[in-house]
Each structure stands twice: as structure tokens, then as C-alpha cells.
C-alpha positions as CSV (number, residue, x, y, z in Angstrom):
1,M,67.5,18.9,-64.6
2,K,65.0,17.2,-67.1
3,K,65.9,13.4,-67.5
4,I,62.7,12.6,-66.6
5,L,60.9,15.3,-68.6
6,S,57.5,15.6,-66.2
7,I,55.6,14.2,-63.9
8,L,51.8,13.5,-65.1
9,F,49.0,15.0,-63.0
10,I,45.7,13.7,-62.6
11,A,44.2,16.7,-64.8
12,T,46.3,18.9,-67.2
13,L,43.3,21.1,-68.2
14,F,43.3,24.2,-70.2
15,F,41.7,27.5,-68.1
16,S,38.4,27.0,-70.3
17,C,38.0,23.0,-69.3
18,T,37.5,22.4,-72.9
19,D,35.9,19.0,-73.9
20,H,39.8,17.6,-75.1
21,A,41.3,18.9,-72.3
22,I,39.0,17.1,-69.8
23,N,40.7,13.8,-69.0
24,L,40.9,13.4,-65.4
25,A,42.5,9.9,-65.1
26,P,44.5,9.7,-68.2
27,K,46.0,5.9,-68.2
28,D,49.7,6.8,-68.0
29,A,49.3,9.2,-65.3
30,I,50.0,8.7,-61.5
31,L,47.5,8.7,-59.5
32,Y,46.8,12.2,-57.7
33,D,47.4,10.9,-53.8
34,A,50.5,9.4,-55.3
35,S,52.1,12.3,-57.2
36,F,53.2,14.0,-54.0
37,S,53.9,10.7,-51.8
38,T,57.1,11.1,-51.9
39,P,60.1,13.8,-51.5
40,E,61.1,12.7,-55.3
41,R,57.6,12.8,-56.5
42,C,57.6,16.0,-55.1
43,E,60.5,17.4,-56.9
44,L,59.4,15.8,-59.9
45,A,56.3,17.5,-59.8
46,I,57.7,20.6,-60.0
47,V,60.1,19.6,-62.5
48,G,57.0,19.3,-64.5
49,C,56.0,23.0,-64.5
50,Y,59.2,24.0,-66.0
51,D,58.7,21.2,-68.5
52,A,54.8,23.0,-69.1
53,A,56.8,26.3,-69.7
54,Q,59.3,24.9,-72.2
55,S,56.3,23.7,-74.4
56,G,52.7,22.5,-74.5
57,Y,50.8,20.7,-77.0
58,Y,49.1,22.2,-80.2
59,P,45.5,21.8,-80.1
60,G,43.8,18.9,-82.0
61,N,47.2,17.0,-83.0
62,N,49.2,16.1,-79.6
63,Q,52.6,17.9,-81.4
64,R,54.9,19.5,-79.0
65,R,55.2,23.6,-80.4
66,G,56.6,26.6,-78.6
67,Y,54.4,27.7,-76.2
68,P,54.0,29.4,-73.8
69,F,57.7,29.5,-73.5
70,G,59.3,28.3,-76.7
71,A,60.4,29.3,-80.0
72,A,56.6,30.4,-81.1
73,T,56.4,32.8,-78.8
74,V,59.7,34.6,-79.3
75,Q,58.5,34.7,-82.7
76,Q,55.5,36.0,-81.9
77,G,57.0,38.7,-80.2
78,D,59.5,39.8,-83.0
79,M,56.4,39.6,-85.7
80,K,54.0,41.8,-83.6
81,G,57.0,44.2,-84.4
82,E,59.1,45.3,-87.5
83,N,62.6,44.5,-86.9
84,M,62.1,40.8,-87.9
85,L,60.9,39.6,-91.3
86,N,58.3,36.8,-92.0
87,V,59.9,34.6,-95.0
88,Q,57.3,32.1,-94.2
89,Q,53.7,32.4,-93.9
90,F,53.4,30.2,-90.4
91,F,53.4,33.0,-88.4
92,A,52.1,36.0,-89.9
93,V,49.4,36.5,-87.4
94,T,49.7,39.9,-86.8
95,Y,49.4,41.2,-90.0
96,N,47.2,38.5,-91.5
97,G,43.5,39.8,-92.3
98,D,42.4,36.5,-92.2
99,Y,43.0,35.7,-88.3
100,T,40.3,34.5,-86.3
101,V,39.1,33.6,-82.8
102,S,39.7,30.2,-84.8
103,S,43.8,30.4,-85.5
104,P,45.8,28.2,-83.9
105,N,48.3,30.2,-82.2
106,G,46.2,32.4,-80.6
107,Q,44.7,29.3,-79.4
108,A,47.8,27.5,-78.5
109,H,49.3,30.3,-77.0
110,W,46.3,30.6,-74.5
111,E,45.9,27.3,-73.5
112,C,49.3,26.0,-73.3
113,T,49.9,28.9,-70.4
114,Y,46.6,28.3,-68.5
115,Q,48.0,24.6,-69.0
116,M,51.0,25.4,-67.5
117,I,49.2,27.7,-64.7
118,N,47.0,24.8,-63.5
119,K,49.7,22.4,-63.2
120,I,51.4,24.7,-60.7
121,N,48.1,25.1,-58.9
122,I,48.3,21.5,-58.3
123,V,51.7,21.5,-57.3
124,I,51.4,24.0,-54.9
125,D,48.1,22.5,-53.5
126,G,50.2,18.7,-53.4
127,L,53.1,20.2,-51.6
128,K,51.2,22.0,-49.4
129,T,49.5,18.1,-48.8
130,A,52.9,16.6,-48.6
131,L,54.3,18.9,-45.7
132,E,51.4,18.3,-43.6
133,K,51.7,14.6,-43.8
134,G,55.6,15.4,-42.9
135,I,57.0,13.8,-46.7
136,I,59.0,17.0,-47.4
137,T,60.2,19.6,-45.1
138,D,58.8,23.3,-44.4
139,A,61.9,24.4,-46.4
140,K,61.2,22.6,-49.3
141,A,57.6,23.0,-49.4
142,I,58.3,27.0,-49.4
143,D,60.7,26.3,-52.2
144,G,59.2,24.7,-54.4
145,E,55.9,27.0,-53.8
146,A,58.0,30.0,-54.7
147,E,59.8,28.4,-57.7
148,V,56.1,27.8,-59.4
149,R,54.7,31.0,-58.6
150,F,57.3,32.8,-60.5
151,L,56.4,30.7,-63.2
152,R,52.6,31.5,-62.5
153,A,53.7,34.9,-62.5
154,L,55.6,34.8,-66.0
155,G,52.4,33.1,-67.4
156,L,50.0,35.6,-66.2
157,H,52.2,38.7,-67.4
158,E,52.6,36.8,-70.9
159,L,48.8,36.3,-71.4
160,L,48.6,40.1,-70.5
161,V,50.7,41.2,-73.0
162,F,49.4,39.6,-76.0
163,F,45.6,39.4,-74.9
164,A,44.7,42.6,-72.9
165,M,45.4,46.2,-73.5
166,P,47.9,47.8,-71.6
167,Y,48.0,49.0,-68.5
168,A,47.4,52.6,-69.0
169,A,44.2,52.1,-70.9
170,T,42.1,53.1,-68.4
171,P,43.4,55.6,-65.3
172,D,42.6,52.8,-63.1
173,A,43.6,49.6,-64.6
174,S,40.1,48.4,-64.8
175,H,39.7,47.1,-68.3
176,Y,39.6,43.5,-68.9
177,G,42.7,41.4,-68.0
178,V,43.2,37.7,-68.1
179,P,41.0,35.1,-65.8
180,V,43.6,35.1,-62.6
181,S,43.6,31.1,-61.6
182,I,45.0,30.5,-58.5
183,V,43.4,27.3,-57.2
184,P,43.7,23.9,-58.7
185,I,41.2,22.6,-61.2
186,N,41.1,18.9,-60.4
187,T,37.7,17.4,-60.1
188,I,34.5,17.6,-62.1
189,E,33.0,20.3,-59.5
190,K,36.1,22.5,-60.3
191,V,35.8,22.0,-64.2
192,A,32.3,23.4,-63.7
193,E,33.1,26.3,-61.3
194,A,36.1,27.0,-64.0
195,K,33.4,27.6,-66.6
196,E,31.8,30.1,-64.1
197,A,34.7,32.3,-63.9
198,G,35.4,35.6,-66.2
199,R,38.4,37.8,-66.9
200,A,39.8,39.9,-64.0
201,T,40.7,43.2,-64.4
202,V,44.5,44.3,-65.4
203,A,44.8,45.8,-62.1
204,T,43.5,42.5,-60.3
205,T,45.8,40.7,-62.6
206,Y,49.1,43.0,-62.0
207,K,48.3,42.6,-58.0
208,Q,48.3,39.1,-58.5
209,I,51.3,39.0,-60.5
210,L,53.3,41.0,-57.5
211,E,51.8,38.8,-54.8
212,D,53.6,36.1,-56.5
213,L,56.7,37.6,-57.2
214,D,56.7,39.0,-53.6
215,F,56.0,35.7,-52.5
216,A,59.3,34.3,-54.8
217,E,61.7,37.1,-53.8
218,N,61.0,36.5,-50.4
219,N,61.4,32.5,-50.5
220,L,63.4,31.9,-53.5
221,A,67.5,30.8,-53.2
222,A,69.5,33.7,-54.1
223,T,71.3,31.1,-56.5
224,R,71.6,27.4,-57.3
225,A,74.3,24.5,-58.5
226,G,75.6,24.2,-61.3
227,S,73.0,24.9,-64.3
228,L,70.0,25.1,-62.2
229,R,71.3,28.8,-61.8
230,I,69.7,29.6,-64.8
231,S,67.2,27.1,-65.3
232,R,65.5,27.5,-62.0
233,A,63.9,30.2,-60.6
234,T,65.9,32.1,-58.3
235,K,65.7,35.3,-56.1
236,G,67.5,37.6,-58.6
237,A,65.3,36.3,-61.2
238,A,62.0,37.2,-59.2
239,I,63.3,40.6,-58.5
240,A,64.0,40.9,-62.4
241,L,60.8,40.5,-63.1
242,K,59.1,42.4,-60.9
243,A,60.9,45.1,-62.4
244,R,60.2,44.5,-65.9
245,V,56.3,44.1,-64.4
246,Y,56.9,47.6,-62.9
247,Q,57.8,48.9,-66.0
248,H,54.7,47.4,-67.9
249,M,52.8,49.6,-65.3
250,G,54.7,52.9,-65.4
251,K,55.7,52.6,-61.8
252,W,59.1,54.1,-62.6
253,G,60.4,54.6,-58.9
254,D,59.4,50.9,-58.5
255,V,61.2,50.0,-61.2
256,I,64.6,51.3,-59.6
257,T,63.7,50.3,-56.4
258,E,63.9,46.7,-57.6
259,S,66.8,47.5,-59.9
260,N,68.7,48.6,-56.7
261,K,68.4,45.2,-55.1
262,I,70.7,43.3,-58.2
263,V,72.2,46.5,-59.5
264,S,75.5,47.9,-57.9
265,A,76.0,51.6,-57.5
266,T,78.8,52.0,-59.8
267,A,79.9,50.5,-63.0
268,P,81.1,47.8,-63.9
269,F,77.4,46.8,-62.5
270,T,77.1,43.6,-60.6
271,S,74.8,41.8,-58.4
272,S,75.1,40.8,-54.4
273,I,72.6,38.4,-55.4
274,G,72.9,35.9,-58.0
275,A,76.5,37.6,-58.7
276,Y,75.2,38.7,-62.0
277,A,77.3,40.6,-64.5
278,L,77.4,41.0,-67.9
279,T,79.1,38.6,-70.1
280,A,82.4,40.5,-71.5
281,T,81.5,40.5,-75.4
282,P,77.6,40.3,-77.0
283,E,77.6,36.7,-77.7
284,G,78.8,35.6,-74.2
285,P,75.0,34.8,-73.6
286,F,74.4,32.9,-76.6
287,A,77.7,31.3,-76.8
288,D,77.1,29.2,-73.5
289,N,73.6,29.0,-72.6
290,T,74.0,27.2,-69.4
291,K,76.5,28.8,-67.5
292,N,77.4,32.4,-67.8
293,T,77.0,35.3,-65.9
294,E,74.7,37.4,-67.6
295,S,71.6,34.9,-68.0
296,I,69.4,35.3,-64.8
297,F,66.4,32.9,-65.9
298,S,66.2,30.7,-69.3
299,I,63.6,28.0,-70.3
300,E,66.1,24.6,-70.5
301,N,66.1,22.5,-73.4
302,S,68.5,19.8,-74.4
303,A,69.1,17.2,-77.1
304,L,66.4,14.9,-75.8
305,D,64.0,17.1,-74.4
306,N,62.8,20.1,-76.8
307,A,59.9,21.8,-78.2
308,T,61.0,19.6,-81.2
309,N,61.6,21.6,-84.8
310,N,57.8,22.9,-84.4
311,G,59.1,25.1,-81.5
312,S,62.8,25.0,-81.4
313,L,64.2,28.7,-81.5
314,S,67.3,27.3,-84.0
315,Q,64.9,26.0,-86.4
316,F,63.1,29.1,-86.9
317,Y,65.9,31.7,-86.6
318,F,68.4,30.7,-89.1
319,T,68.6,28.4,-91.7
320,V,67.0,25.0,-90.7
321,R,63.6,25.8,-91.8
322,N,64.3,29.7,-93.1
323,L,60.9,31.0,-90.7
324,V,62.1,34.4,-90.0
325,C,65.1,36.5,-91.2
326,V,66.1,40.0,-89.8
327,S,64.6,42.9,-91.5
328,P,66.7,45.7,-93.5
329,I,64.5,48.2,-91.3
330,I,66.9,47.5,-88.6
331,I,69.8,46.3,-90.7
332,N,69.9,49.6,-92.4
333,A,69.0,51.7,-89.0
334,S,71.9,54.5,-89.0
335,F,71.9,54.1,-85.2
336,W,73.0,50.9,-84.9
337,L,76.5,51.6,-86.0
338,E,78.3,49.5,-88.5
339,S,81.4,48.6,-85.9
340,D,79.1,47.4,-83.7
341,L,80.1,43.7,-82.4
342,R,76.6,42.9,-82.5
343,R,76.7,43.0,-85.8
344,T,79.2,40.3,-86.5
345,Q,78.8,38.1,-83.4
346,L,75.2,37.9,-83.6
347,L,74.3,37.8,-87.1
348,K,74.8,35.8,-90.1
349,R,74.5,36.0,-94.3
350,A,73.1,33.0,-95.6
351,T,71.3,32.5,-99.1
352,Y,68.1,31.9,-99.4
353,G,65.3,32.1,-102.4
354,G,68.1,33.9,-104.1
355,I,69.0,36.4,-101.4
356,D,71.1,37.0,-99.1
357,A,69.8,37.7,-95.8
358,F,71.1,38.3,-92.8
359,W,69.4,36.0,-89.9
360,S,70.3,35.9,-86.4
361,W,73.0,34.0,-84.9
362,K,71.9,34.1,-81.1
363,Y,70.3,30.1,-81.5
364,R,73.2,28.1,-83.1
365,T,72.3,24.4,-82.4
366,G,70.4,23.9,-85.6
367,T,69.1,20.5,-85.7
368,V,69.9,19.5,-82.2
369,M,67.7,22.4,-80.7
370,N,69.3,22.5,-77.2
371,D,69.5,26.5,-77.4
372,W,68.1,27.5,-74.0
373,T,65.3,29.9,-74.2
374,P,66.3,33.7,-72.8
375,I,63.8,35.0,-70.5
376,L,65.7,37.2,-68.3
377,R,69.2,38.6,-68.9
378,Y,71.0,41.2,-67.1
379,A,71.2,43.3,-69.9
380,E,67.6,43.9,-69.6
381,V,67.9,44.9,-65.9
382,L,70.1,47.8,-66.5
383,L,68.7,49.2,-69.7
384,N,65.1,48.7,-67.5
385,Y,67.1,50.5,-64.8
386,A,68.4,53.0,-67.3
387,E,64.9,54.4,-68.5
388,A,63.4,54.3,-65.3
389,E,66.6,56.7,-63.9
390,A,66.1,59.0,-67.4
391,R,62.1,59.3,-66.8
392,Q,62.5,59.8,-63.1
393,N,65.7,62.0,-62.8
394,G,66.2,63.4,-66.5
395,V,70.0,63.1,-68.3
396,T,71.8,61.9,-65.1
397,Q,75.3,60.3,-64.8
398,K,73.8,56.9,-63.6
399,A,71.3,56.5,-66.7
400,V,74.2,57.1,-69.3
401,N,76.1,54.9,-67.3
402,L,73.8,52.1,-67.4
403,L,72.8,52.4,-70.9
404,N,76.5,52.4,-71.7
405,A,77.4,49.7,-69.9
406,V,75.2,47.4,-72.3
407,R,76.2,49.6,-75.2
408,N,79.7,49.9,-74.9
409,R,80.7,46.1,-75.1
410,A,79.4,46.2,-78.3
411,V,80.7,50.1,-79.5
412,T,84.0,49.7,-78.5
413,K,85.7,52.9,-80.5
414,P,85.9,55.7,-77.4
415,E,84.9,58.4,-80.2
416,L,81.4,56.5,-80.7
417,Q,80.6,56.2,-77.7
418,F,78.1,58.4,-75.2
419,S,78.5,60.7,-72.4
420,V,76.3,62.8,-71.0
421,S,76.7,65.6,-73.0
422,S,75.9,63.7,-76.2
423,F,72.2,64.2,-75.1
424,A,70.5,67.7,-75.4
425,D,67.7,66.7,-73.0
426,V,66.0,63.8,-72.0
427,D,64.1,62.7,-75.0
428,A,67.5,62.2,-77.1
429,L,68.5,60.2,-73.8
430,M,65.3,58.3,-74.1
431,K,65.5,57.8,-78.0
432,A,68.8,56.1,-77.7
433,I,67.6,53.7,-75.0
434,L,65.2,52.6,-76.5
435,Q,66.8,52.2,-79.6
436,E,69.3,50.5,-77.8
437,R,66.8,48.1,-76.9
438,E,65.7,47.3,-80.2
439,I,69.4,46.0,-81.1
440,E,70.0,44.3,-77.7
441,F,67.1,42.1,-77.7
442,L,66.4,41.7,-81.7
443,A,65.2,38.2,-82.2
444,E,64.4,37.4,-78.7
445,G,60.7,38.2,-79.1
446,R,60.9,41.7,-76.8
447,R,59.8,44.4,-79.7
448,W,56.2,43.4,-79.1
449,P,56.1,44.2,-75.2
450,D,58.1,47.4,-75.9
451,I,55.4,48.4,-78.4
452,H,52.6,47.4,-76.1
453,R,53.8,49.3,-73.0
454,L,54.0,52.3,-74.8
455,T,51.0,52.2,-76.3
456,Y,49.8,55.4,-74.5
457,D,53.0,57.0,-73.8
458,S,52.5,60.5,-75.1
459,K,56.4,61.1,-76.1
460,Y,57.7,57.8,-76.7
461,A,54.8,55.6,-78.8
462,V,55.7,53.2,-81.5
463,K,54.1,55.1,-84.2
464,S,52.1,53.3,-87.3
465,K,51.8,55.1,-90.7
466,D,48.9,57.1,-89.7
467,G,51.0,59.1,-86.7
468,K,48.8,56.9,-84.2
469,A,50.4,54.5,-81.6
470,G,50.6,51.0,-83.0
471,I,52.3,48.9,-85.3
472,P,54.7,50.0,-88.3
473,D,54.7,49.1,-91.9
474,K,57.2,46.1,-92.7
475,A,59.0,44.9,-95.4
476,S,57.8,42.1,-97.3
477,W,59.7,38.8,-98.1
478,G,58.0,39.1,-101.5
479,S,59.9,42.5,-102.3
480,M,63.5,42.0,-101.1
481,K,66.4,41.6,-103.0
482,T,69.8,41.0,-101.5
483,A,70.5,44.9,-102.1
484,S,67.9,46.0,-99.8
485,Y,70.7,45.6,-96.8
486,N,72.7,48.4,-96.7
487,P,73.9,48.2,-93.1
488,A,73.8,51.6,-91.0
489,S,72.9,53.4,-94.4
490,G,70.0,55.0,-92.4
491,V,68.1,54.5,-95.9
492,V,65.4,51.4,-96.6
493,D,64.3,51.2,-100.2
494,P,60.3,51.9,-99.9
495,N,59.6,49.1,-102.6
496,I,60.1,46.5,-99.9
497,I,57.9,48.2,-97.3
498,K,54.7,46.1,-98.4
499,T,53.0,44.8,-95.3
500,S,50.9,47.5,-93.6
501,G,50.9,47.8,-89.9
502,F,47.9,49.5,-88.3
503,N,47.2,51.4,-84.9
504,F,46.5,50.4,-81.8
505,E,42.5,50.6,-81.9
506,D,42.5,47.9,-84.9
507,R,41.3,44.9,-83.2
508,R,44.5,42.9,-84.8
509,Y,46.7,45.0,-82.2
510,I,45.7,42.4,-79.1
511,F,45.2,38.4,-79.9
512,P,41.0,37.5,-79.6
513,V,40.1,34.9,-76.3
514,P,40.1,32.1,-78.7
515,L,37.4,30.5,-79.9
516,S,37.7,27.4,-77.8
517,E,37.4,29.1,-74.5
518,I,34.3,31.7,-75.5
519,S,32.4,28.4,-76.6
520,S,32.6,26.7,-73.4
521,N,32.9,29.3,-70.8
522,P,29.9,32.0,-71.0
523,K,31.5,34.8,-69.2
524,L,34.3,34.4,-71.3
525,A,31.7,34.9,-74.2
526,E,30.3,38.4,-72.9
527,Q,34.3,39.9,-72.6
528,Q,35.8,39.1,-76.1
529,N,37.9,42.0,-76.8
530,A,36.6,44.5,-78.9
531,G,36.3,43.7,-82.6
532,W,36.6,40.1,-82.5
């Protein structure tokens, strides 16, 4: 897909339009009028949006990093939880007391995401102009717009999860969300207008996300040829993302409605749209990124085009740079059965610093760095559906079947598999579903989104040590030893739990709007997150 990496637009601006981003005519740019002058250039413009999603440039040094959808945000999603362990200090952002509005991780996350969003807005405008001039067909213009609006929805939701309190923080979701930018910032006048924009409410931000996803669902192809089936947006991807969005909103009936579009009525569950199905083994989506039945949407990487060693998954998660290992908290958990195939297929043991630690084996290419970033998998669709079914209807055969579909390919002994009678009540079933998510999505950055969305859930919120919803205490690498790992024992040595968590009232719970943004946008300066 990315033989040519991207098309350079007249402006690649961050939302705040900081001085270093205002370069309306870089010397190597294609002039704006020419950017959409042929069908081929229109296609390159669309591909450029995927390239922006893969990895933007780090503030101040022009190096590619793992934002918005490379290794950095995956690792950030893991580090804002307890099941992965920070070996080095690069991503100790959640727990560091010295994290500030100037910290580069939050700045890069915000700016690279808005850089992508502005490219998307430029492309939407350019495709419409190209259609008016007869350069592209109506079908191509609509499909292209649907693709990039899917990416815009993905980006806006990512920002909400890290920079805003959850949907349920206020009864009508009227608290601060993020700026909603849907017009291109490509002139000096529009730069000035953007500086006057502020944060939309969470409700308004979700409204825009759902409008984008509805458009995407209605206009995207059901499937695409070859590896584009996974690396380019499709109808099934839009539906799967909508189900996730409704899950974060706590709209369980809507989760069920969306899930039913891509989940068959009975097991083995498959999708009539896109032909999605679980792979036979847990490692299937990771052993072959480019062609498997389970991956619905992933960010493509290749040996020639990736987020570099500063933002690639295999560099971060295995013993290339030794940044993140798997914590004894989850390795030792009794709910993760010792015979579970994910322990053998998706983990590796390797020694670093004298400790024989567990590392994720989901990202396997090492210095080649061509592992694709998983964004949506069919396993998530099924577990989202299982949770919604349990919340709406209690302990049903359907909810248990959906859970088992994911779990039983790893837990193969019949006597260890669940039935309806395994659960005394819905709370027991919900506990099993949420624990399954911890195992299944380990090292995919999904732990923080679950902690975040459950914050105001009176029954199922993840708790900090004071009993309030929040982030649990974590293991510290400096206190670890090989003997700290005792798989499936249900016992964690208290002497390794040296990194303190905190509850949702702590200012570190969500990231602040970066200083680069509030310095140039007076509205944002008035709308900073509490405590910053």
C-alpha cells in the first residue's frame, strides 16, 4: 500500500497551530491545487492519511515516533495499567510525579493526532474539489472520504480516552472533551480561526465520532483485495469501531445492535460482512499480520516504512530495547490458567539485567520492525458483545458462548471450559469477561481504555489501593527477580509492588492539554484539565 509513503500537503498543522507547525509552503511540498489534480494523486493523498496514522514526528527533533497509532500509544495504554512492567523509564508517564504539561509524550500524542486529523480534513476538501472538476468519480470520492472519516473517528476517540474524563463523568457528558476539527487548516486565516477554537464537550465529540462512523459504514467497501483488507478501512471496521465507541459510552443496546451486524447468531461466530472469524489458535493474528481472518483493521508497517526504532512494536515489547516486559501481576494471576495456550504461543522468557522475565511475543520481527499495529480484532468484537449481552440480559447462553469462543481456543481442556452453570450470577460472568480481556489484549494497549471507561461503574470499576476507581499499584523492575514469577499461583510478592497507583481524582489520571497548545490557543488555556 505504501510504496510511496505519503503526499505532502500545503499544510500539516497541529490543531493549536504552534509556530513550528506553521509552514504553509515547505520546499518539498506539492502545491495544494496540484495535490488532487489526478486520480493517482488523490489516491496518494488518502494513503498519506494512513501514513500519518502510522507515526507522526516527535516535537522538536523531526524524528518519527509511535504516535498516534504506533508502539508509543500502545505502550502508553499498557503503562497506564498494572499488567505490563516498565523496564526502562521512557514511558513511566502515568506514575511519574514529575510528569508535566511540557512532557514530550503527551505533547506528541496530542499534536500527531491532530496533524493526522488536519491531513484528513484537507483530503476531504480536496476530494470534493476533484469530484467537482471531474477528476475522480463520485464512487471514488465517497469511498475516499469514508476511509479518512473512519481514521478521524479513530483519532478523536483516542484523544478522548487519554485527555478527557469518561463519558459518564457527568450525567449528560457535558464536561470537556477535545477540540473537534472538521475543516482543513490550510491558510493563514484558518490558522487564526483555529486559535480561537476550544474543547467541545464529550457529548459533542462523541456525536462527531458517530457521524463519521455512520458515514464510513454506509459508504465503505465490505472488503478489499489482499492485505488491503486489513490495512485499509472497510465497512466491518467502521461497525467494529462503533461497537467499541458505544461500549465507552455505556450504551449496551447499541453495542448489541452493531455487533449483530458482524456476528452470526450462533457459534462458531463469523461475519457475513468481511468474512471475519477467529483464527484457530491465539497466535494467528500475530503470526501473520497481513492475511488472517481475525484482524479487522491494523496499521501497516513494512521493513522500509515503519515508525523506526523509536516507535515500533517489536523494538518496545521484546528484547531488542528491553522497554516493557509482562508483569508478575498478570503472569501469576490464578484466573490465567497455567495450561492456557496464550502462555506458550504469545509469551517468551528471556533474561535481562539478571532477571529471567516474561515478554510479549505478539510482535516478532525485531529490528525489521514490520509488525502491524493491531487496532481492531474480531476477538474484541466478540468480547464487547459478550459484555453487552451480560449487562443487558444477565447470564445467558449467548453471553457465555461469545466468551467461550475467544477463551476456548486457548483453554482447550473441556473440564476447564465455562458453561452457564459456571456462573452464580451476572457479576461472576462479568468478572470472567473482564478478566478474559486482560489476558486476550495483553500488550495491545487496551488495559487503560478499559480502566478509563469503567471509572464510574459502581460494580466493575478497576480500583486503586484506597478502594476508589483508579489505577492499581504496580510492580517495580528495580525490586524484581526471577523468582517473582510464579505462573497461575494467585500469589504476587508484595515486595515487588513499589510503584504506587492512584484514584481517578488524581490529576495524573488523564493527561493535561500540552503546554504547546495552551500557549498558543487562549481558549484551551482556559480549559485545562483539573489540577494542571
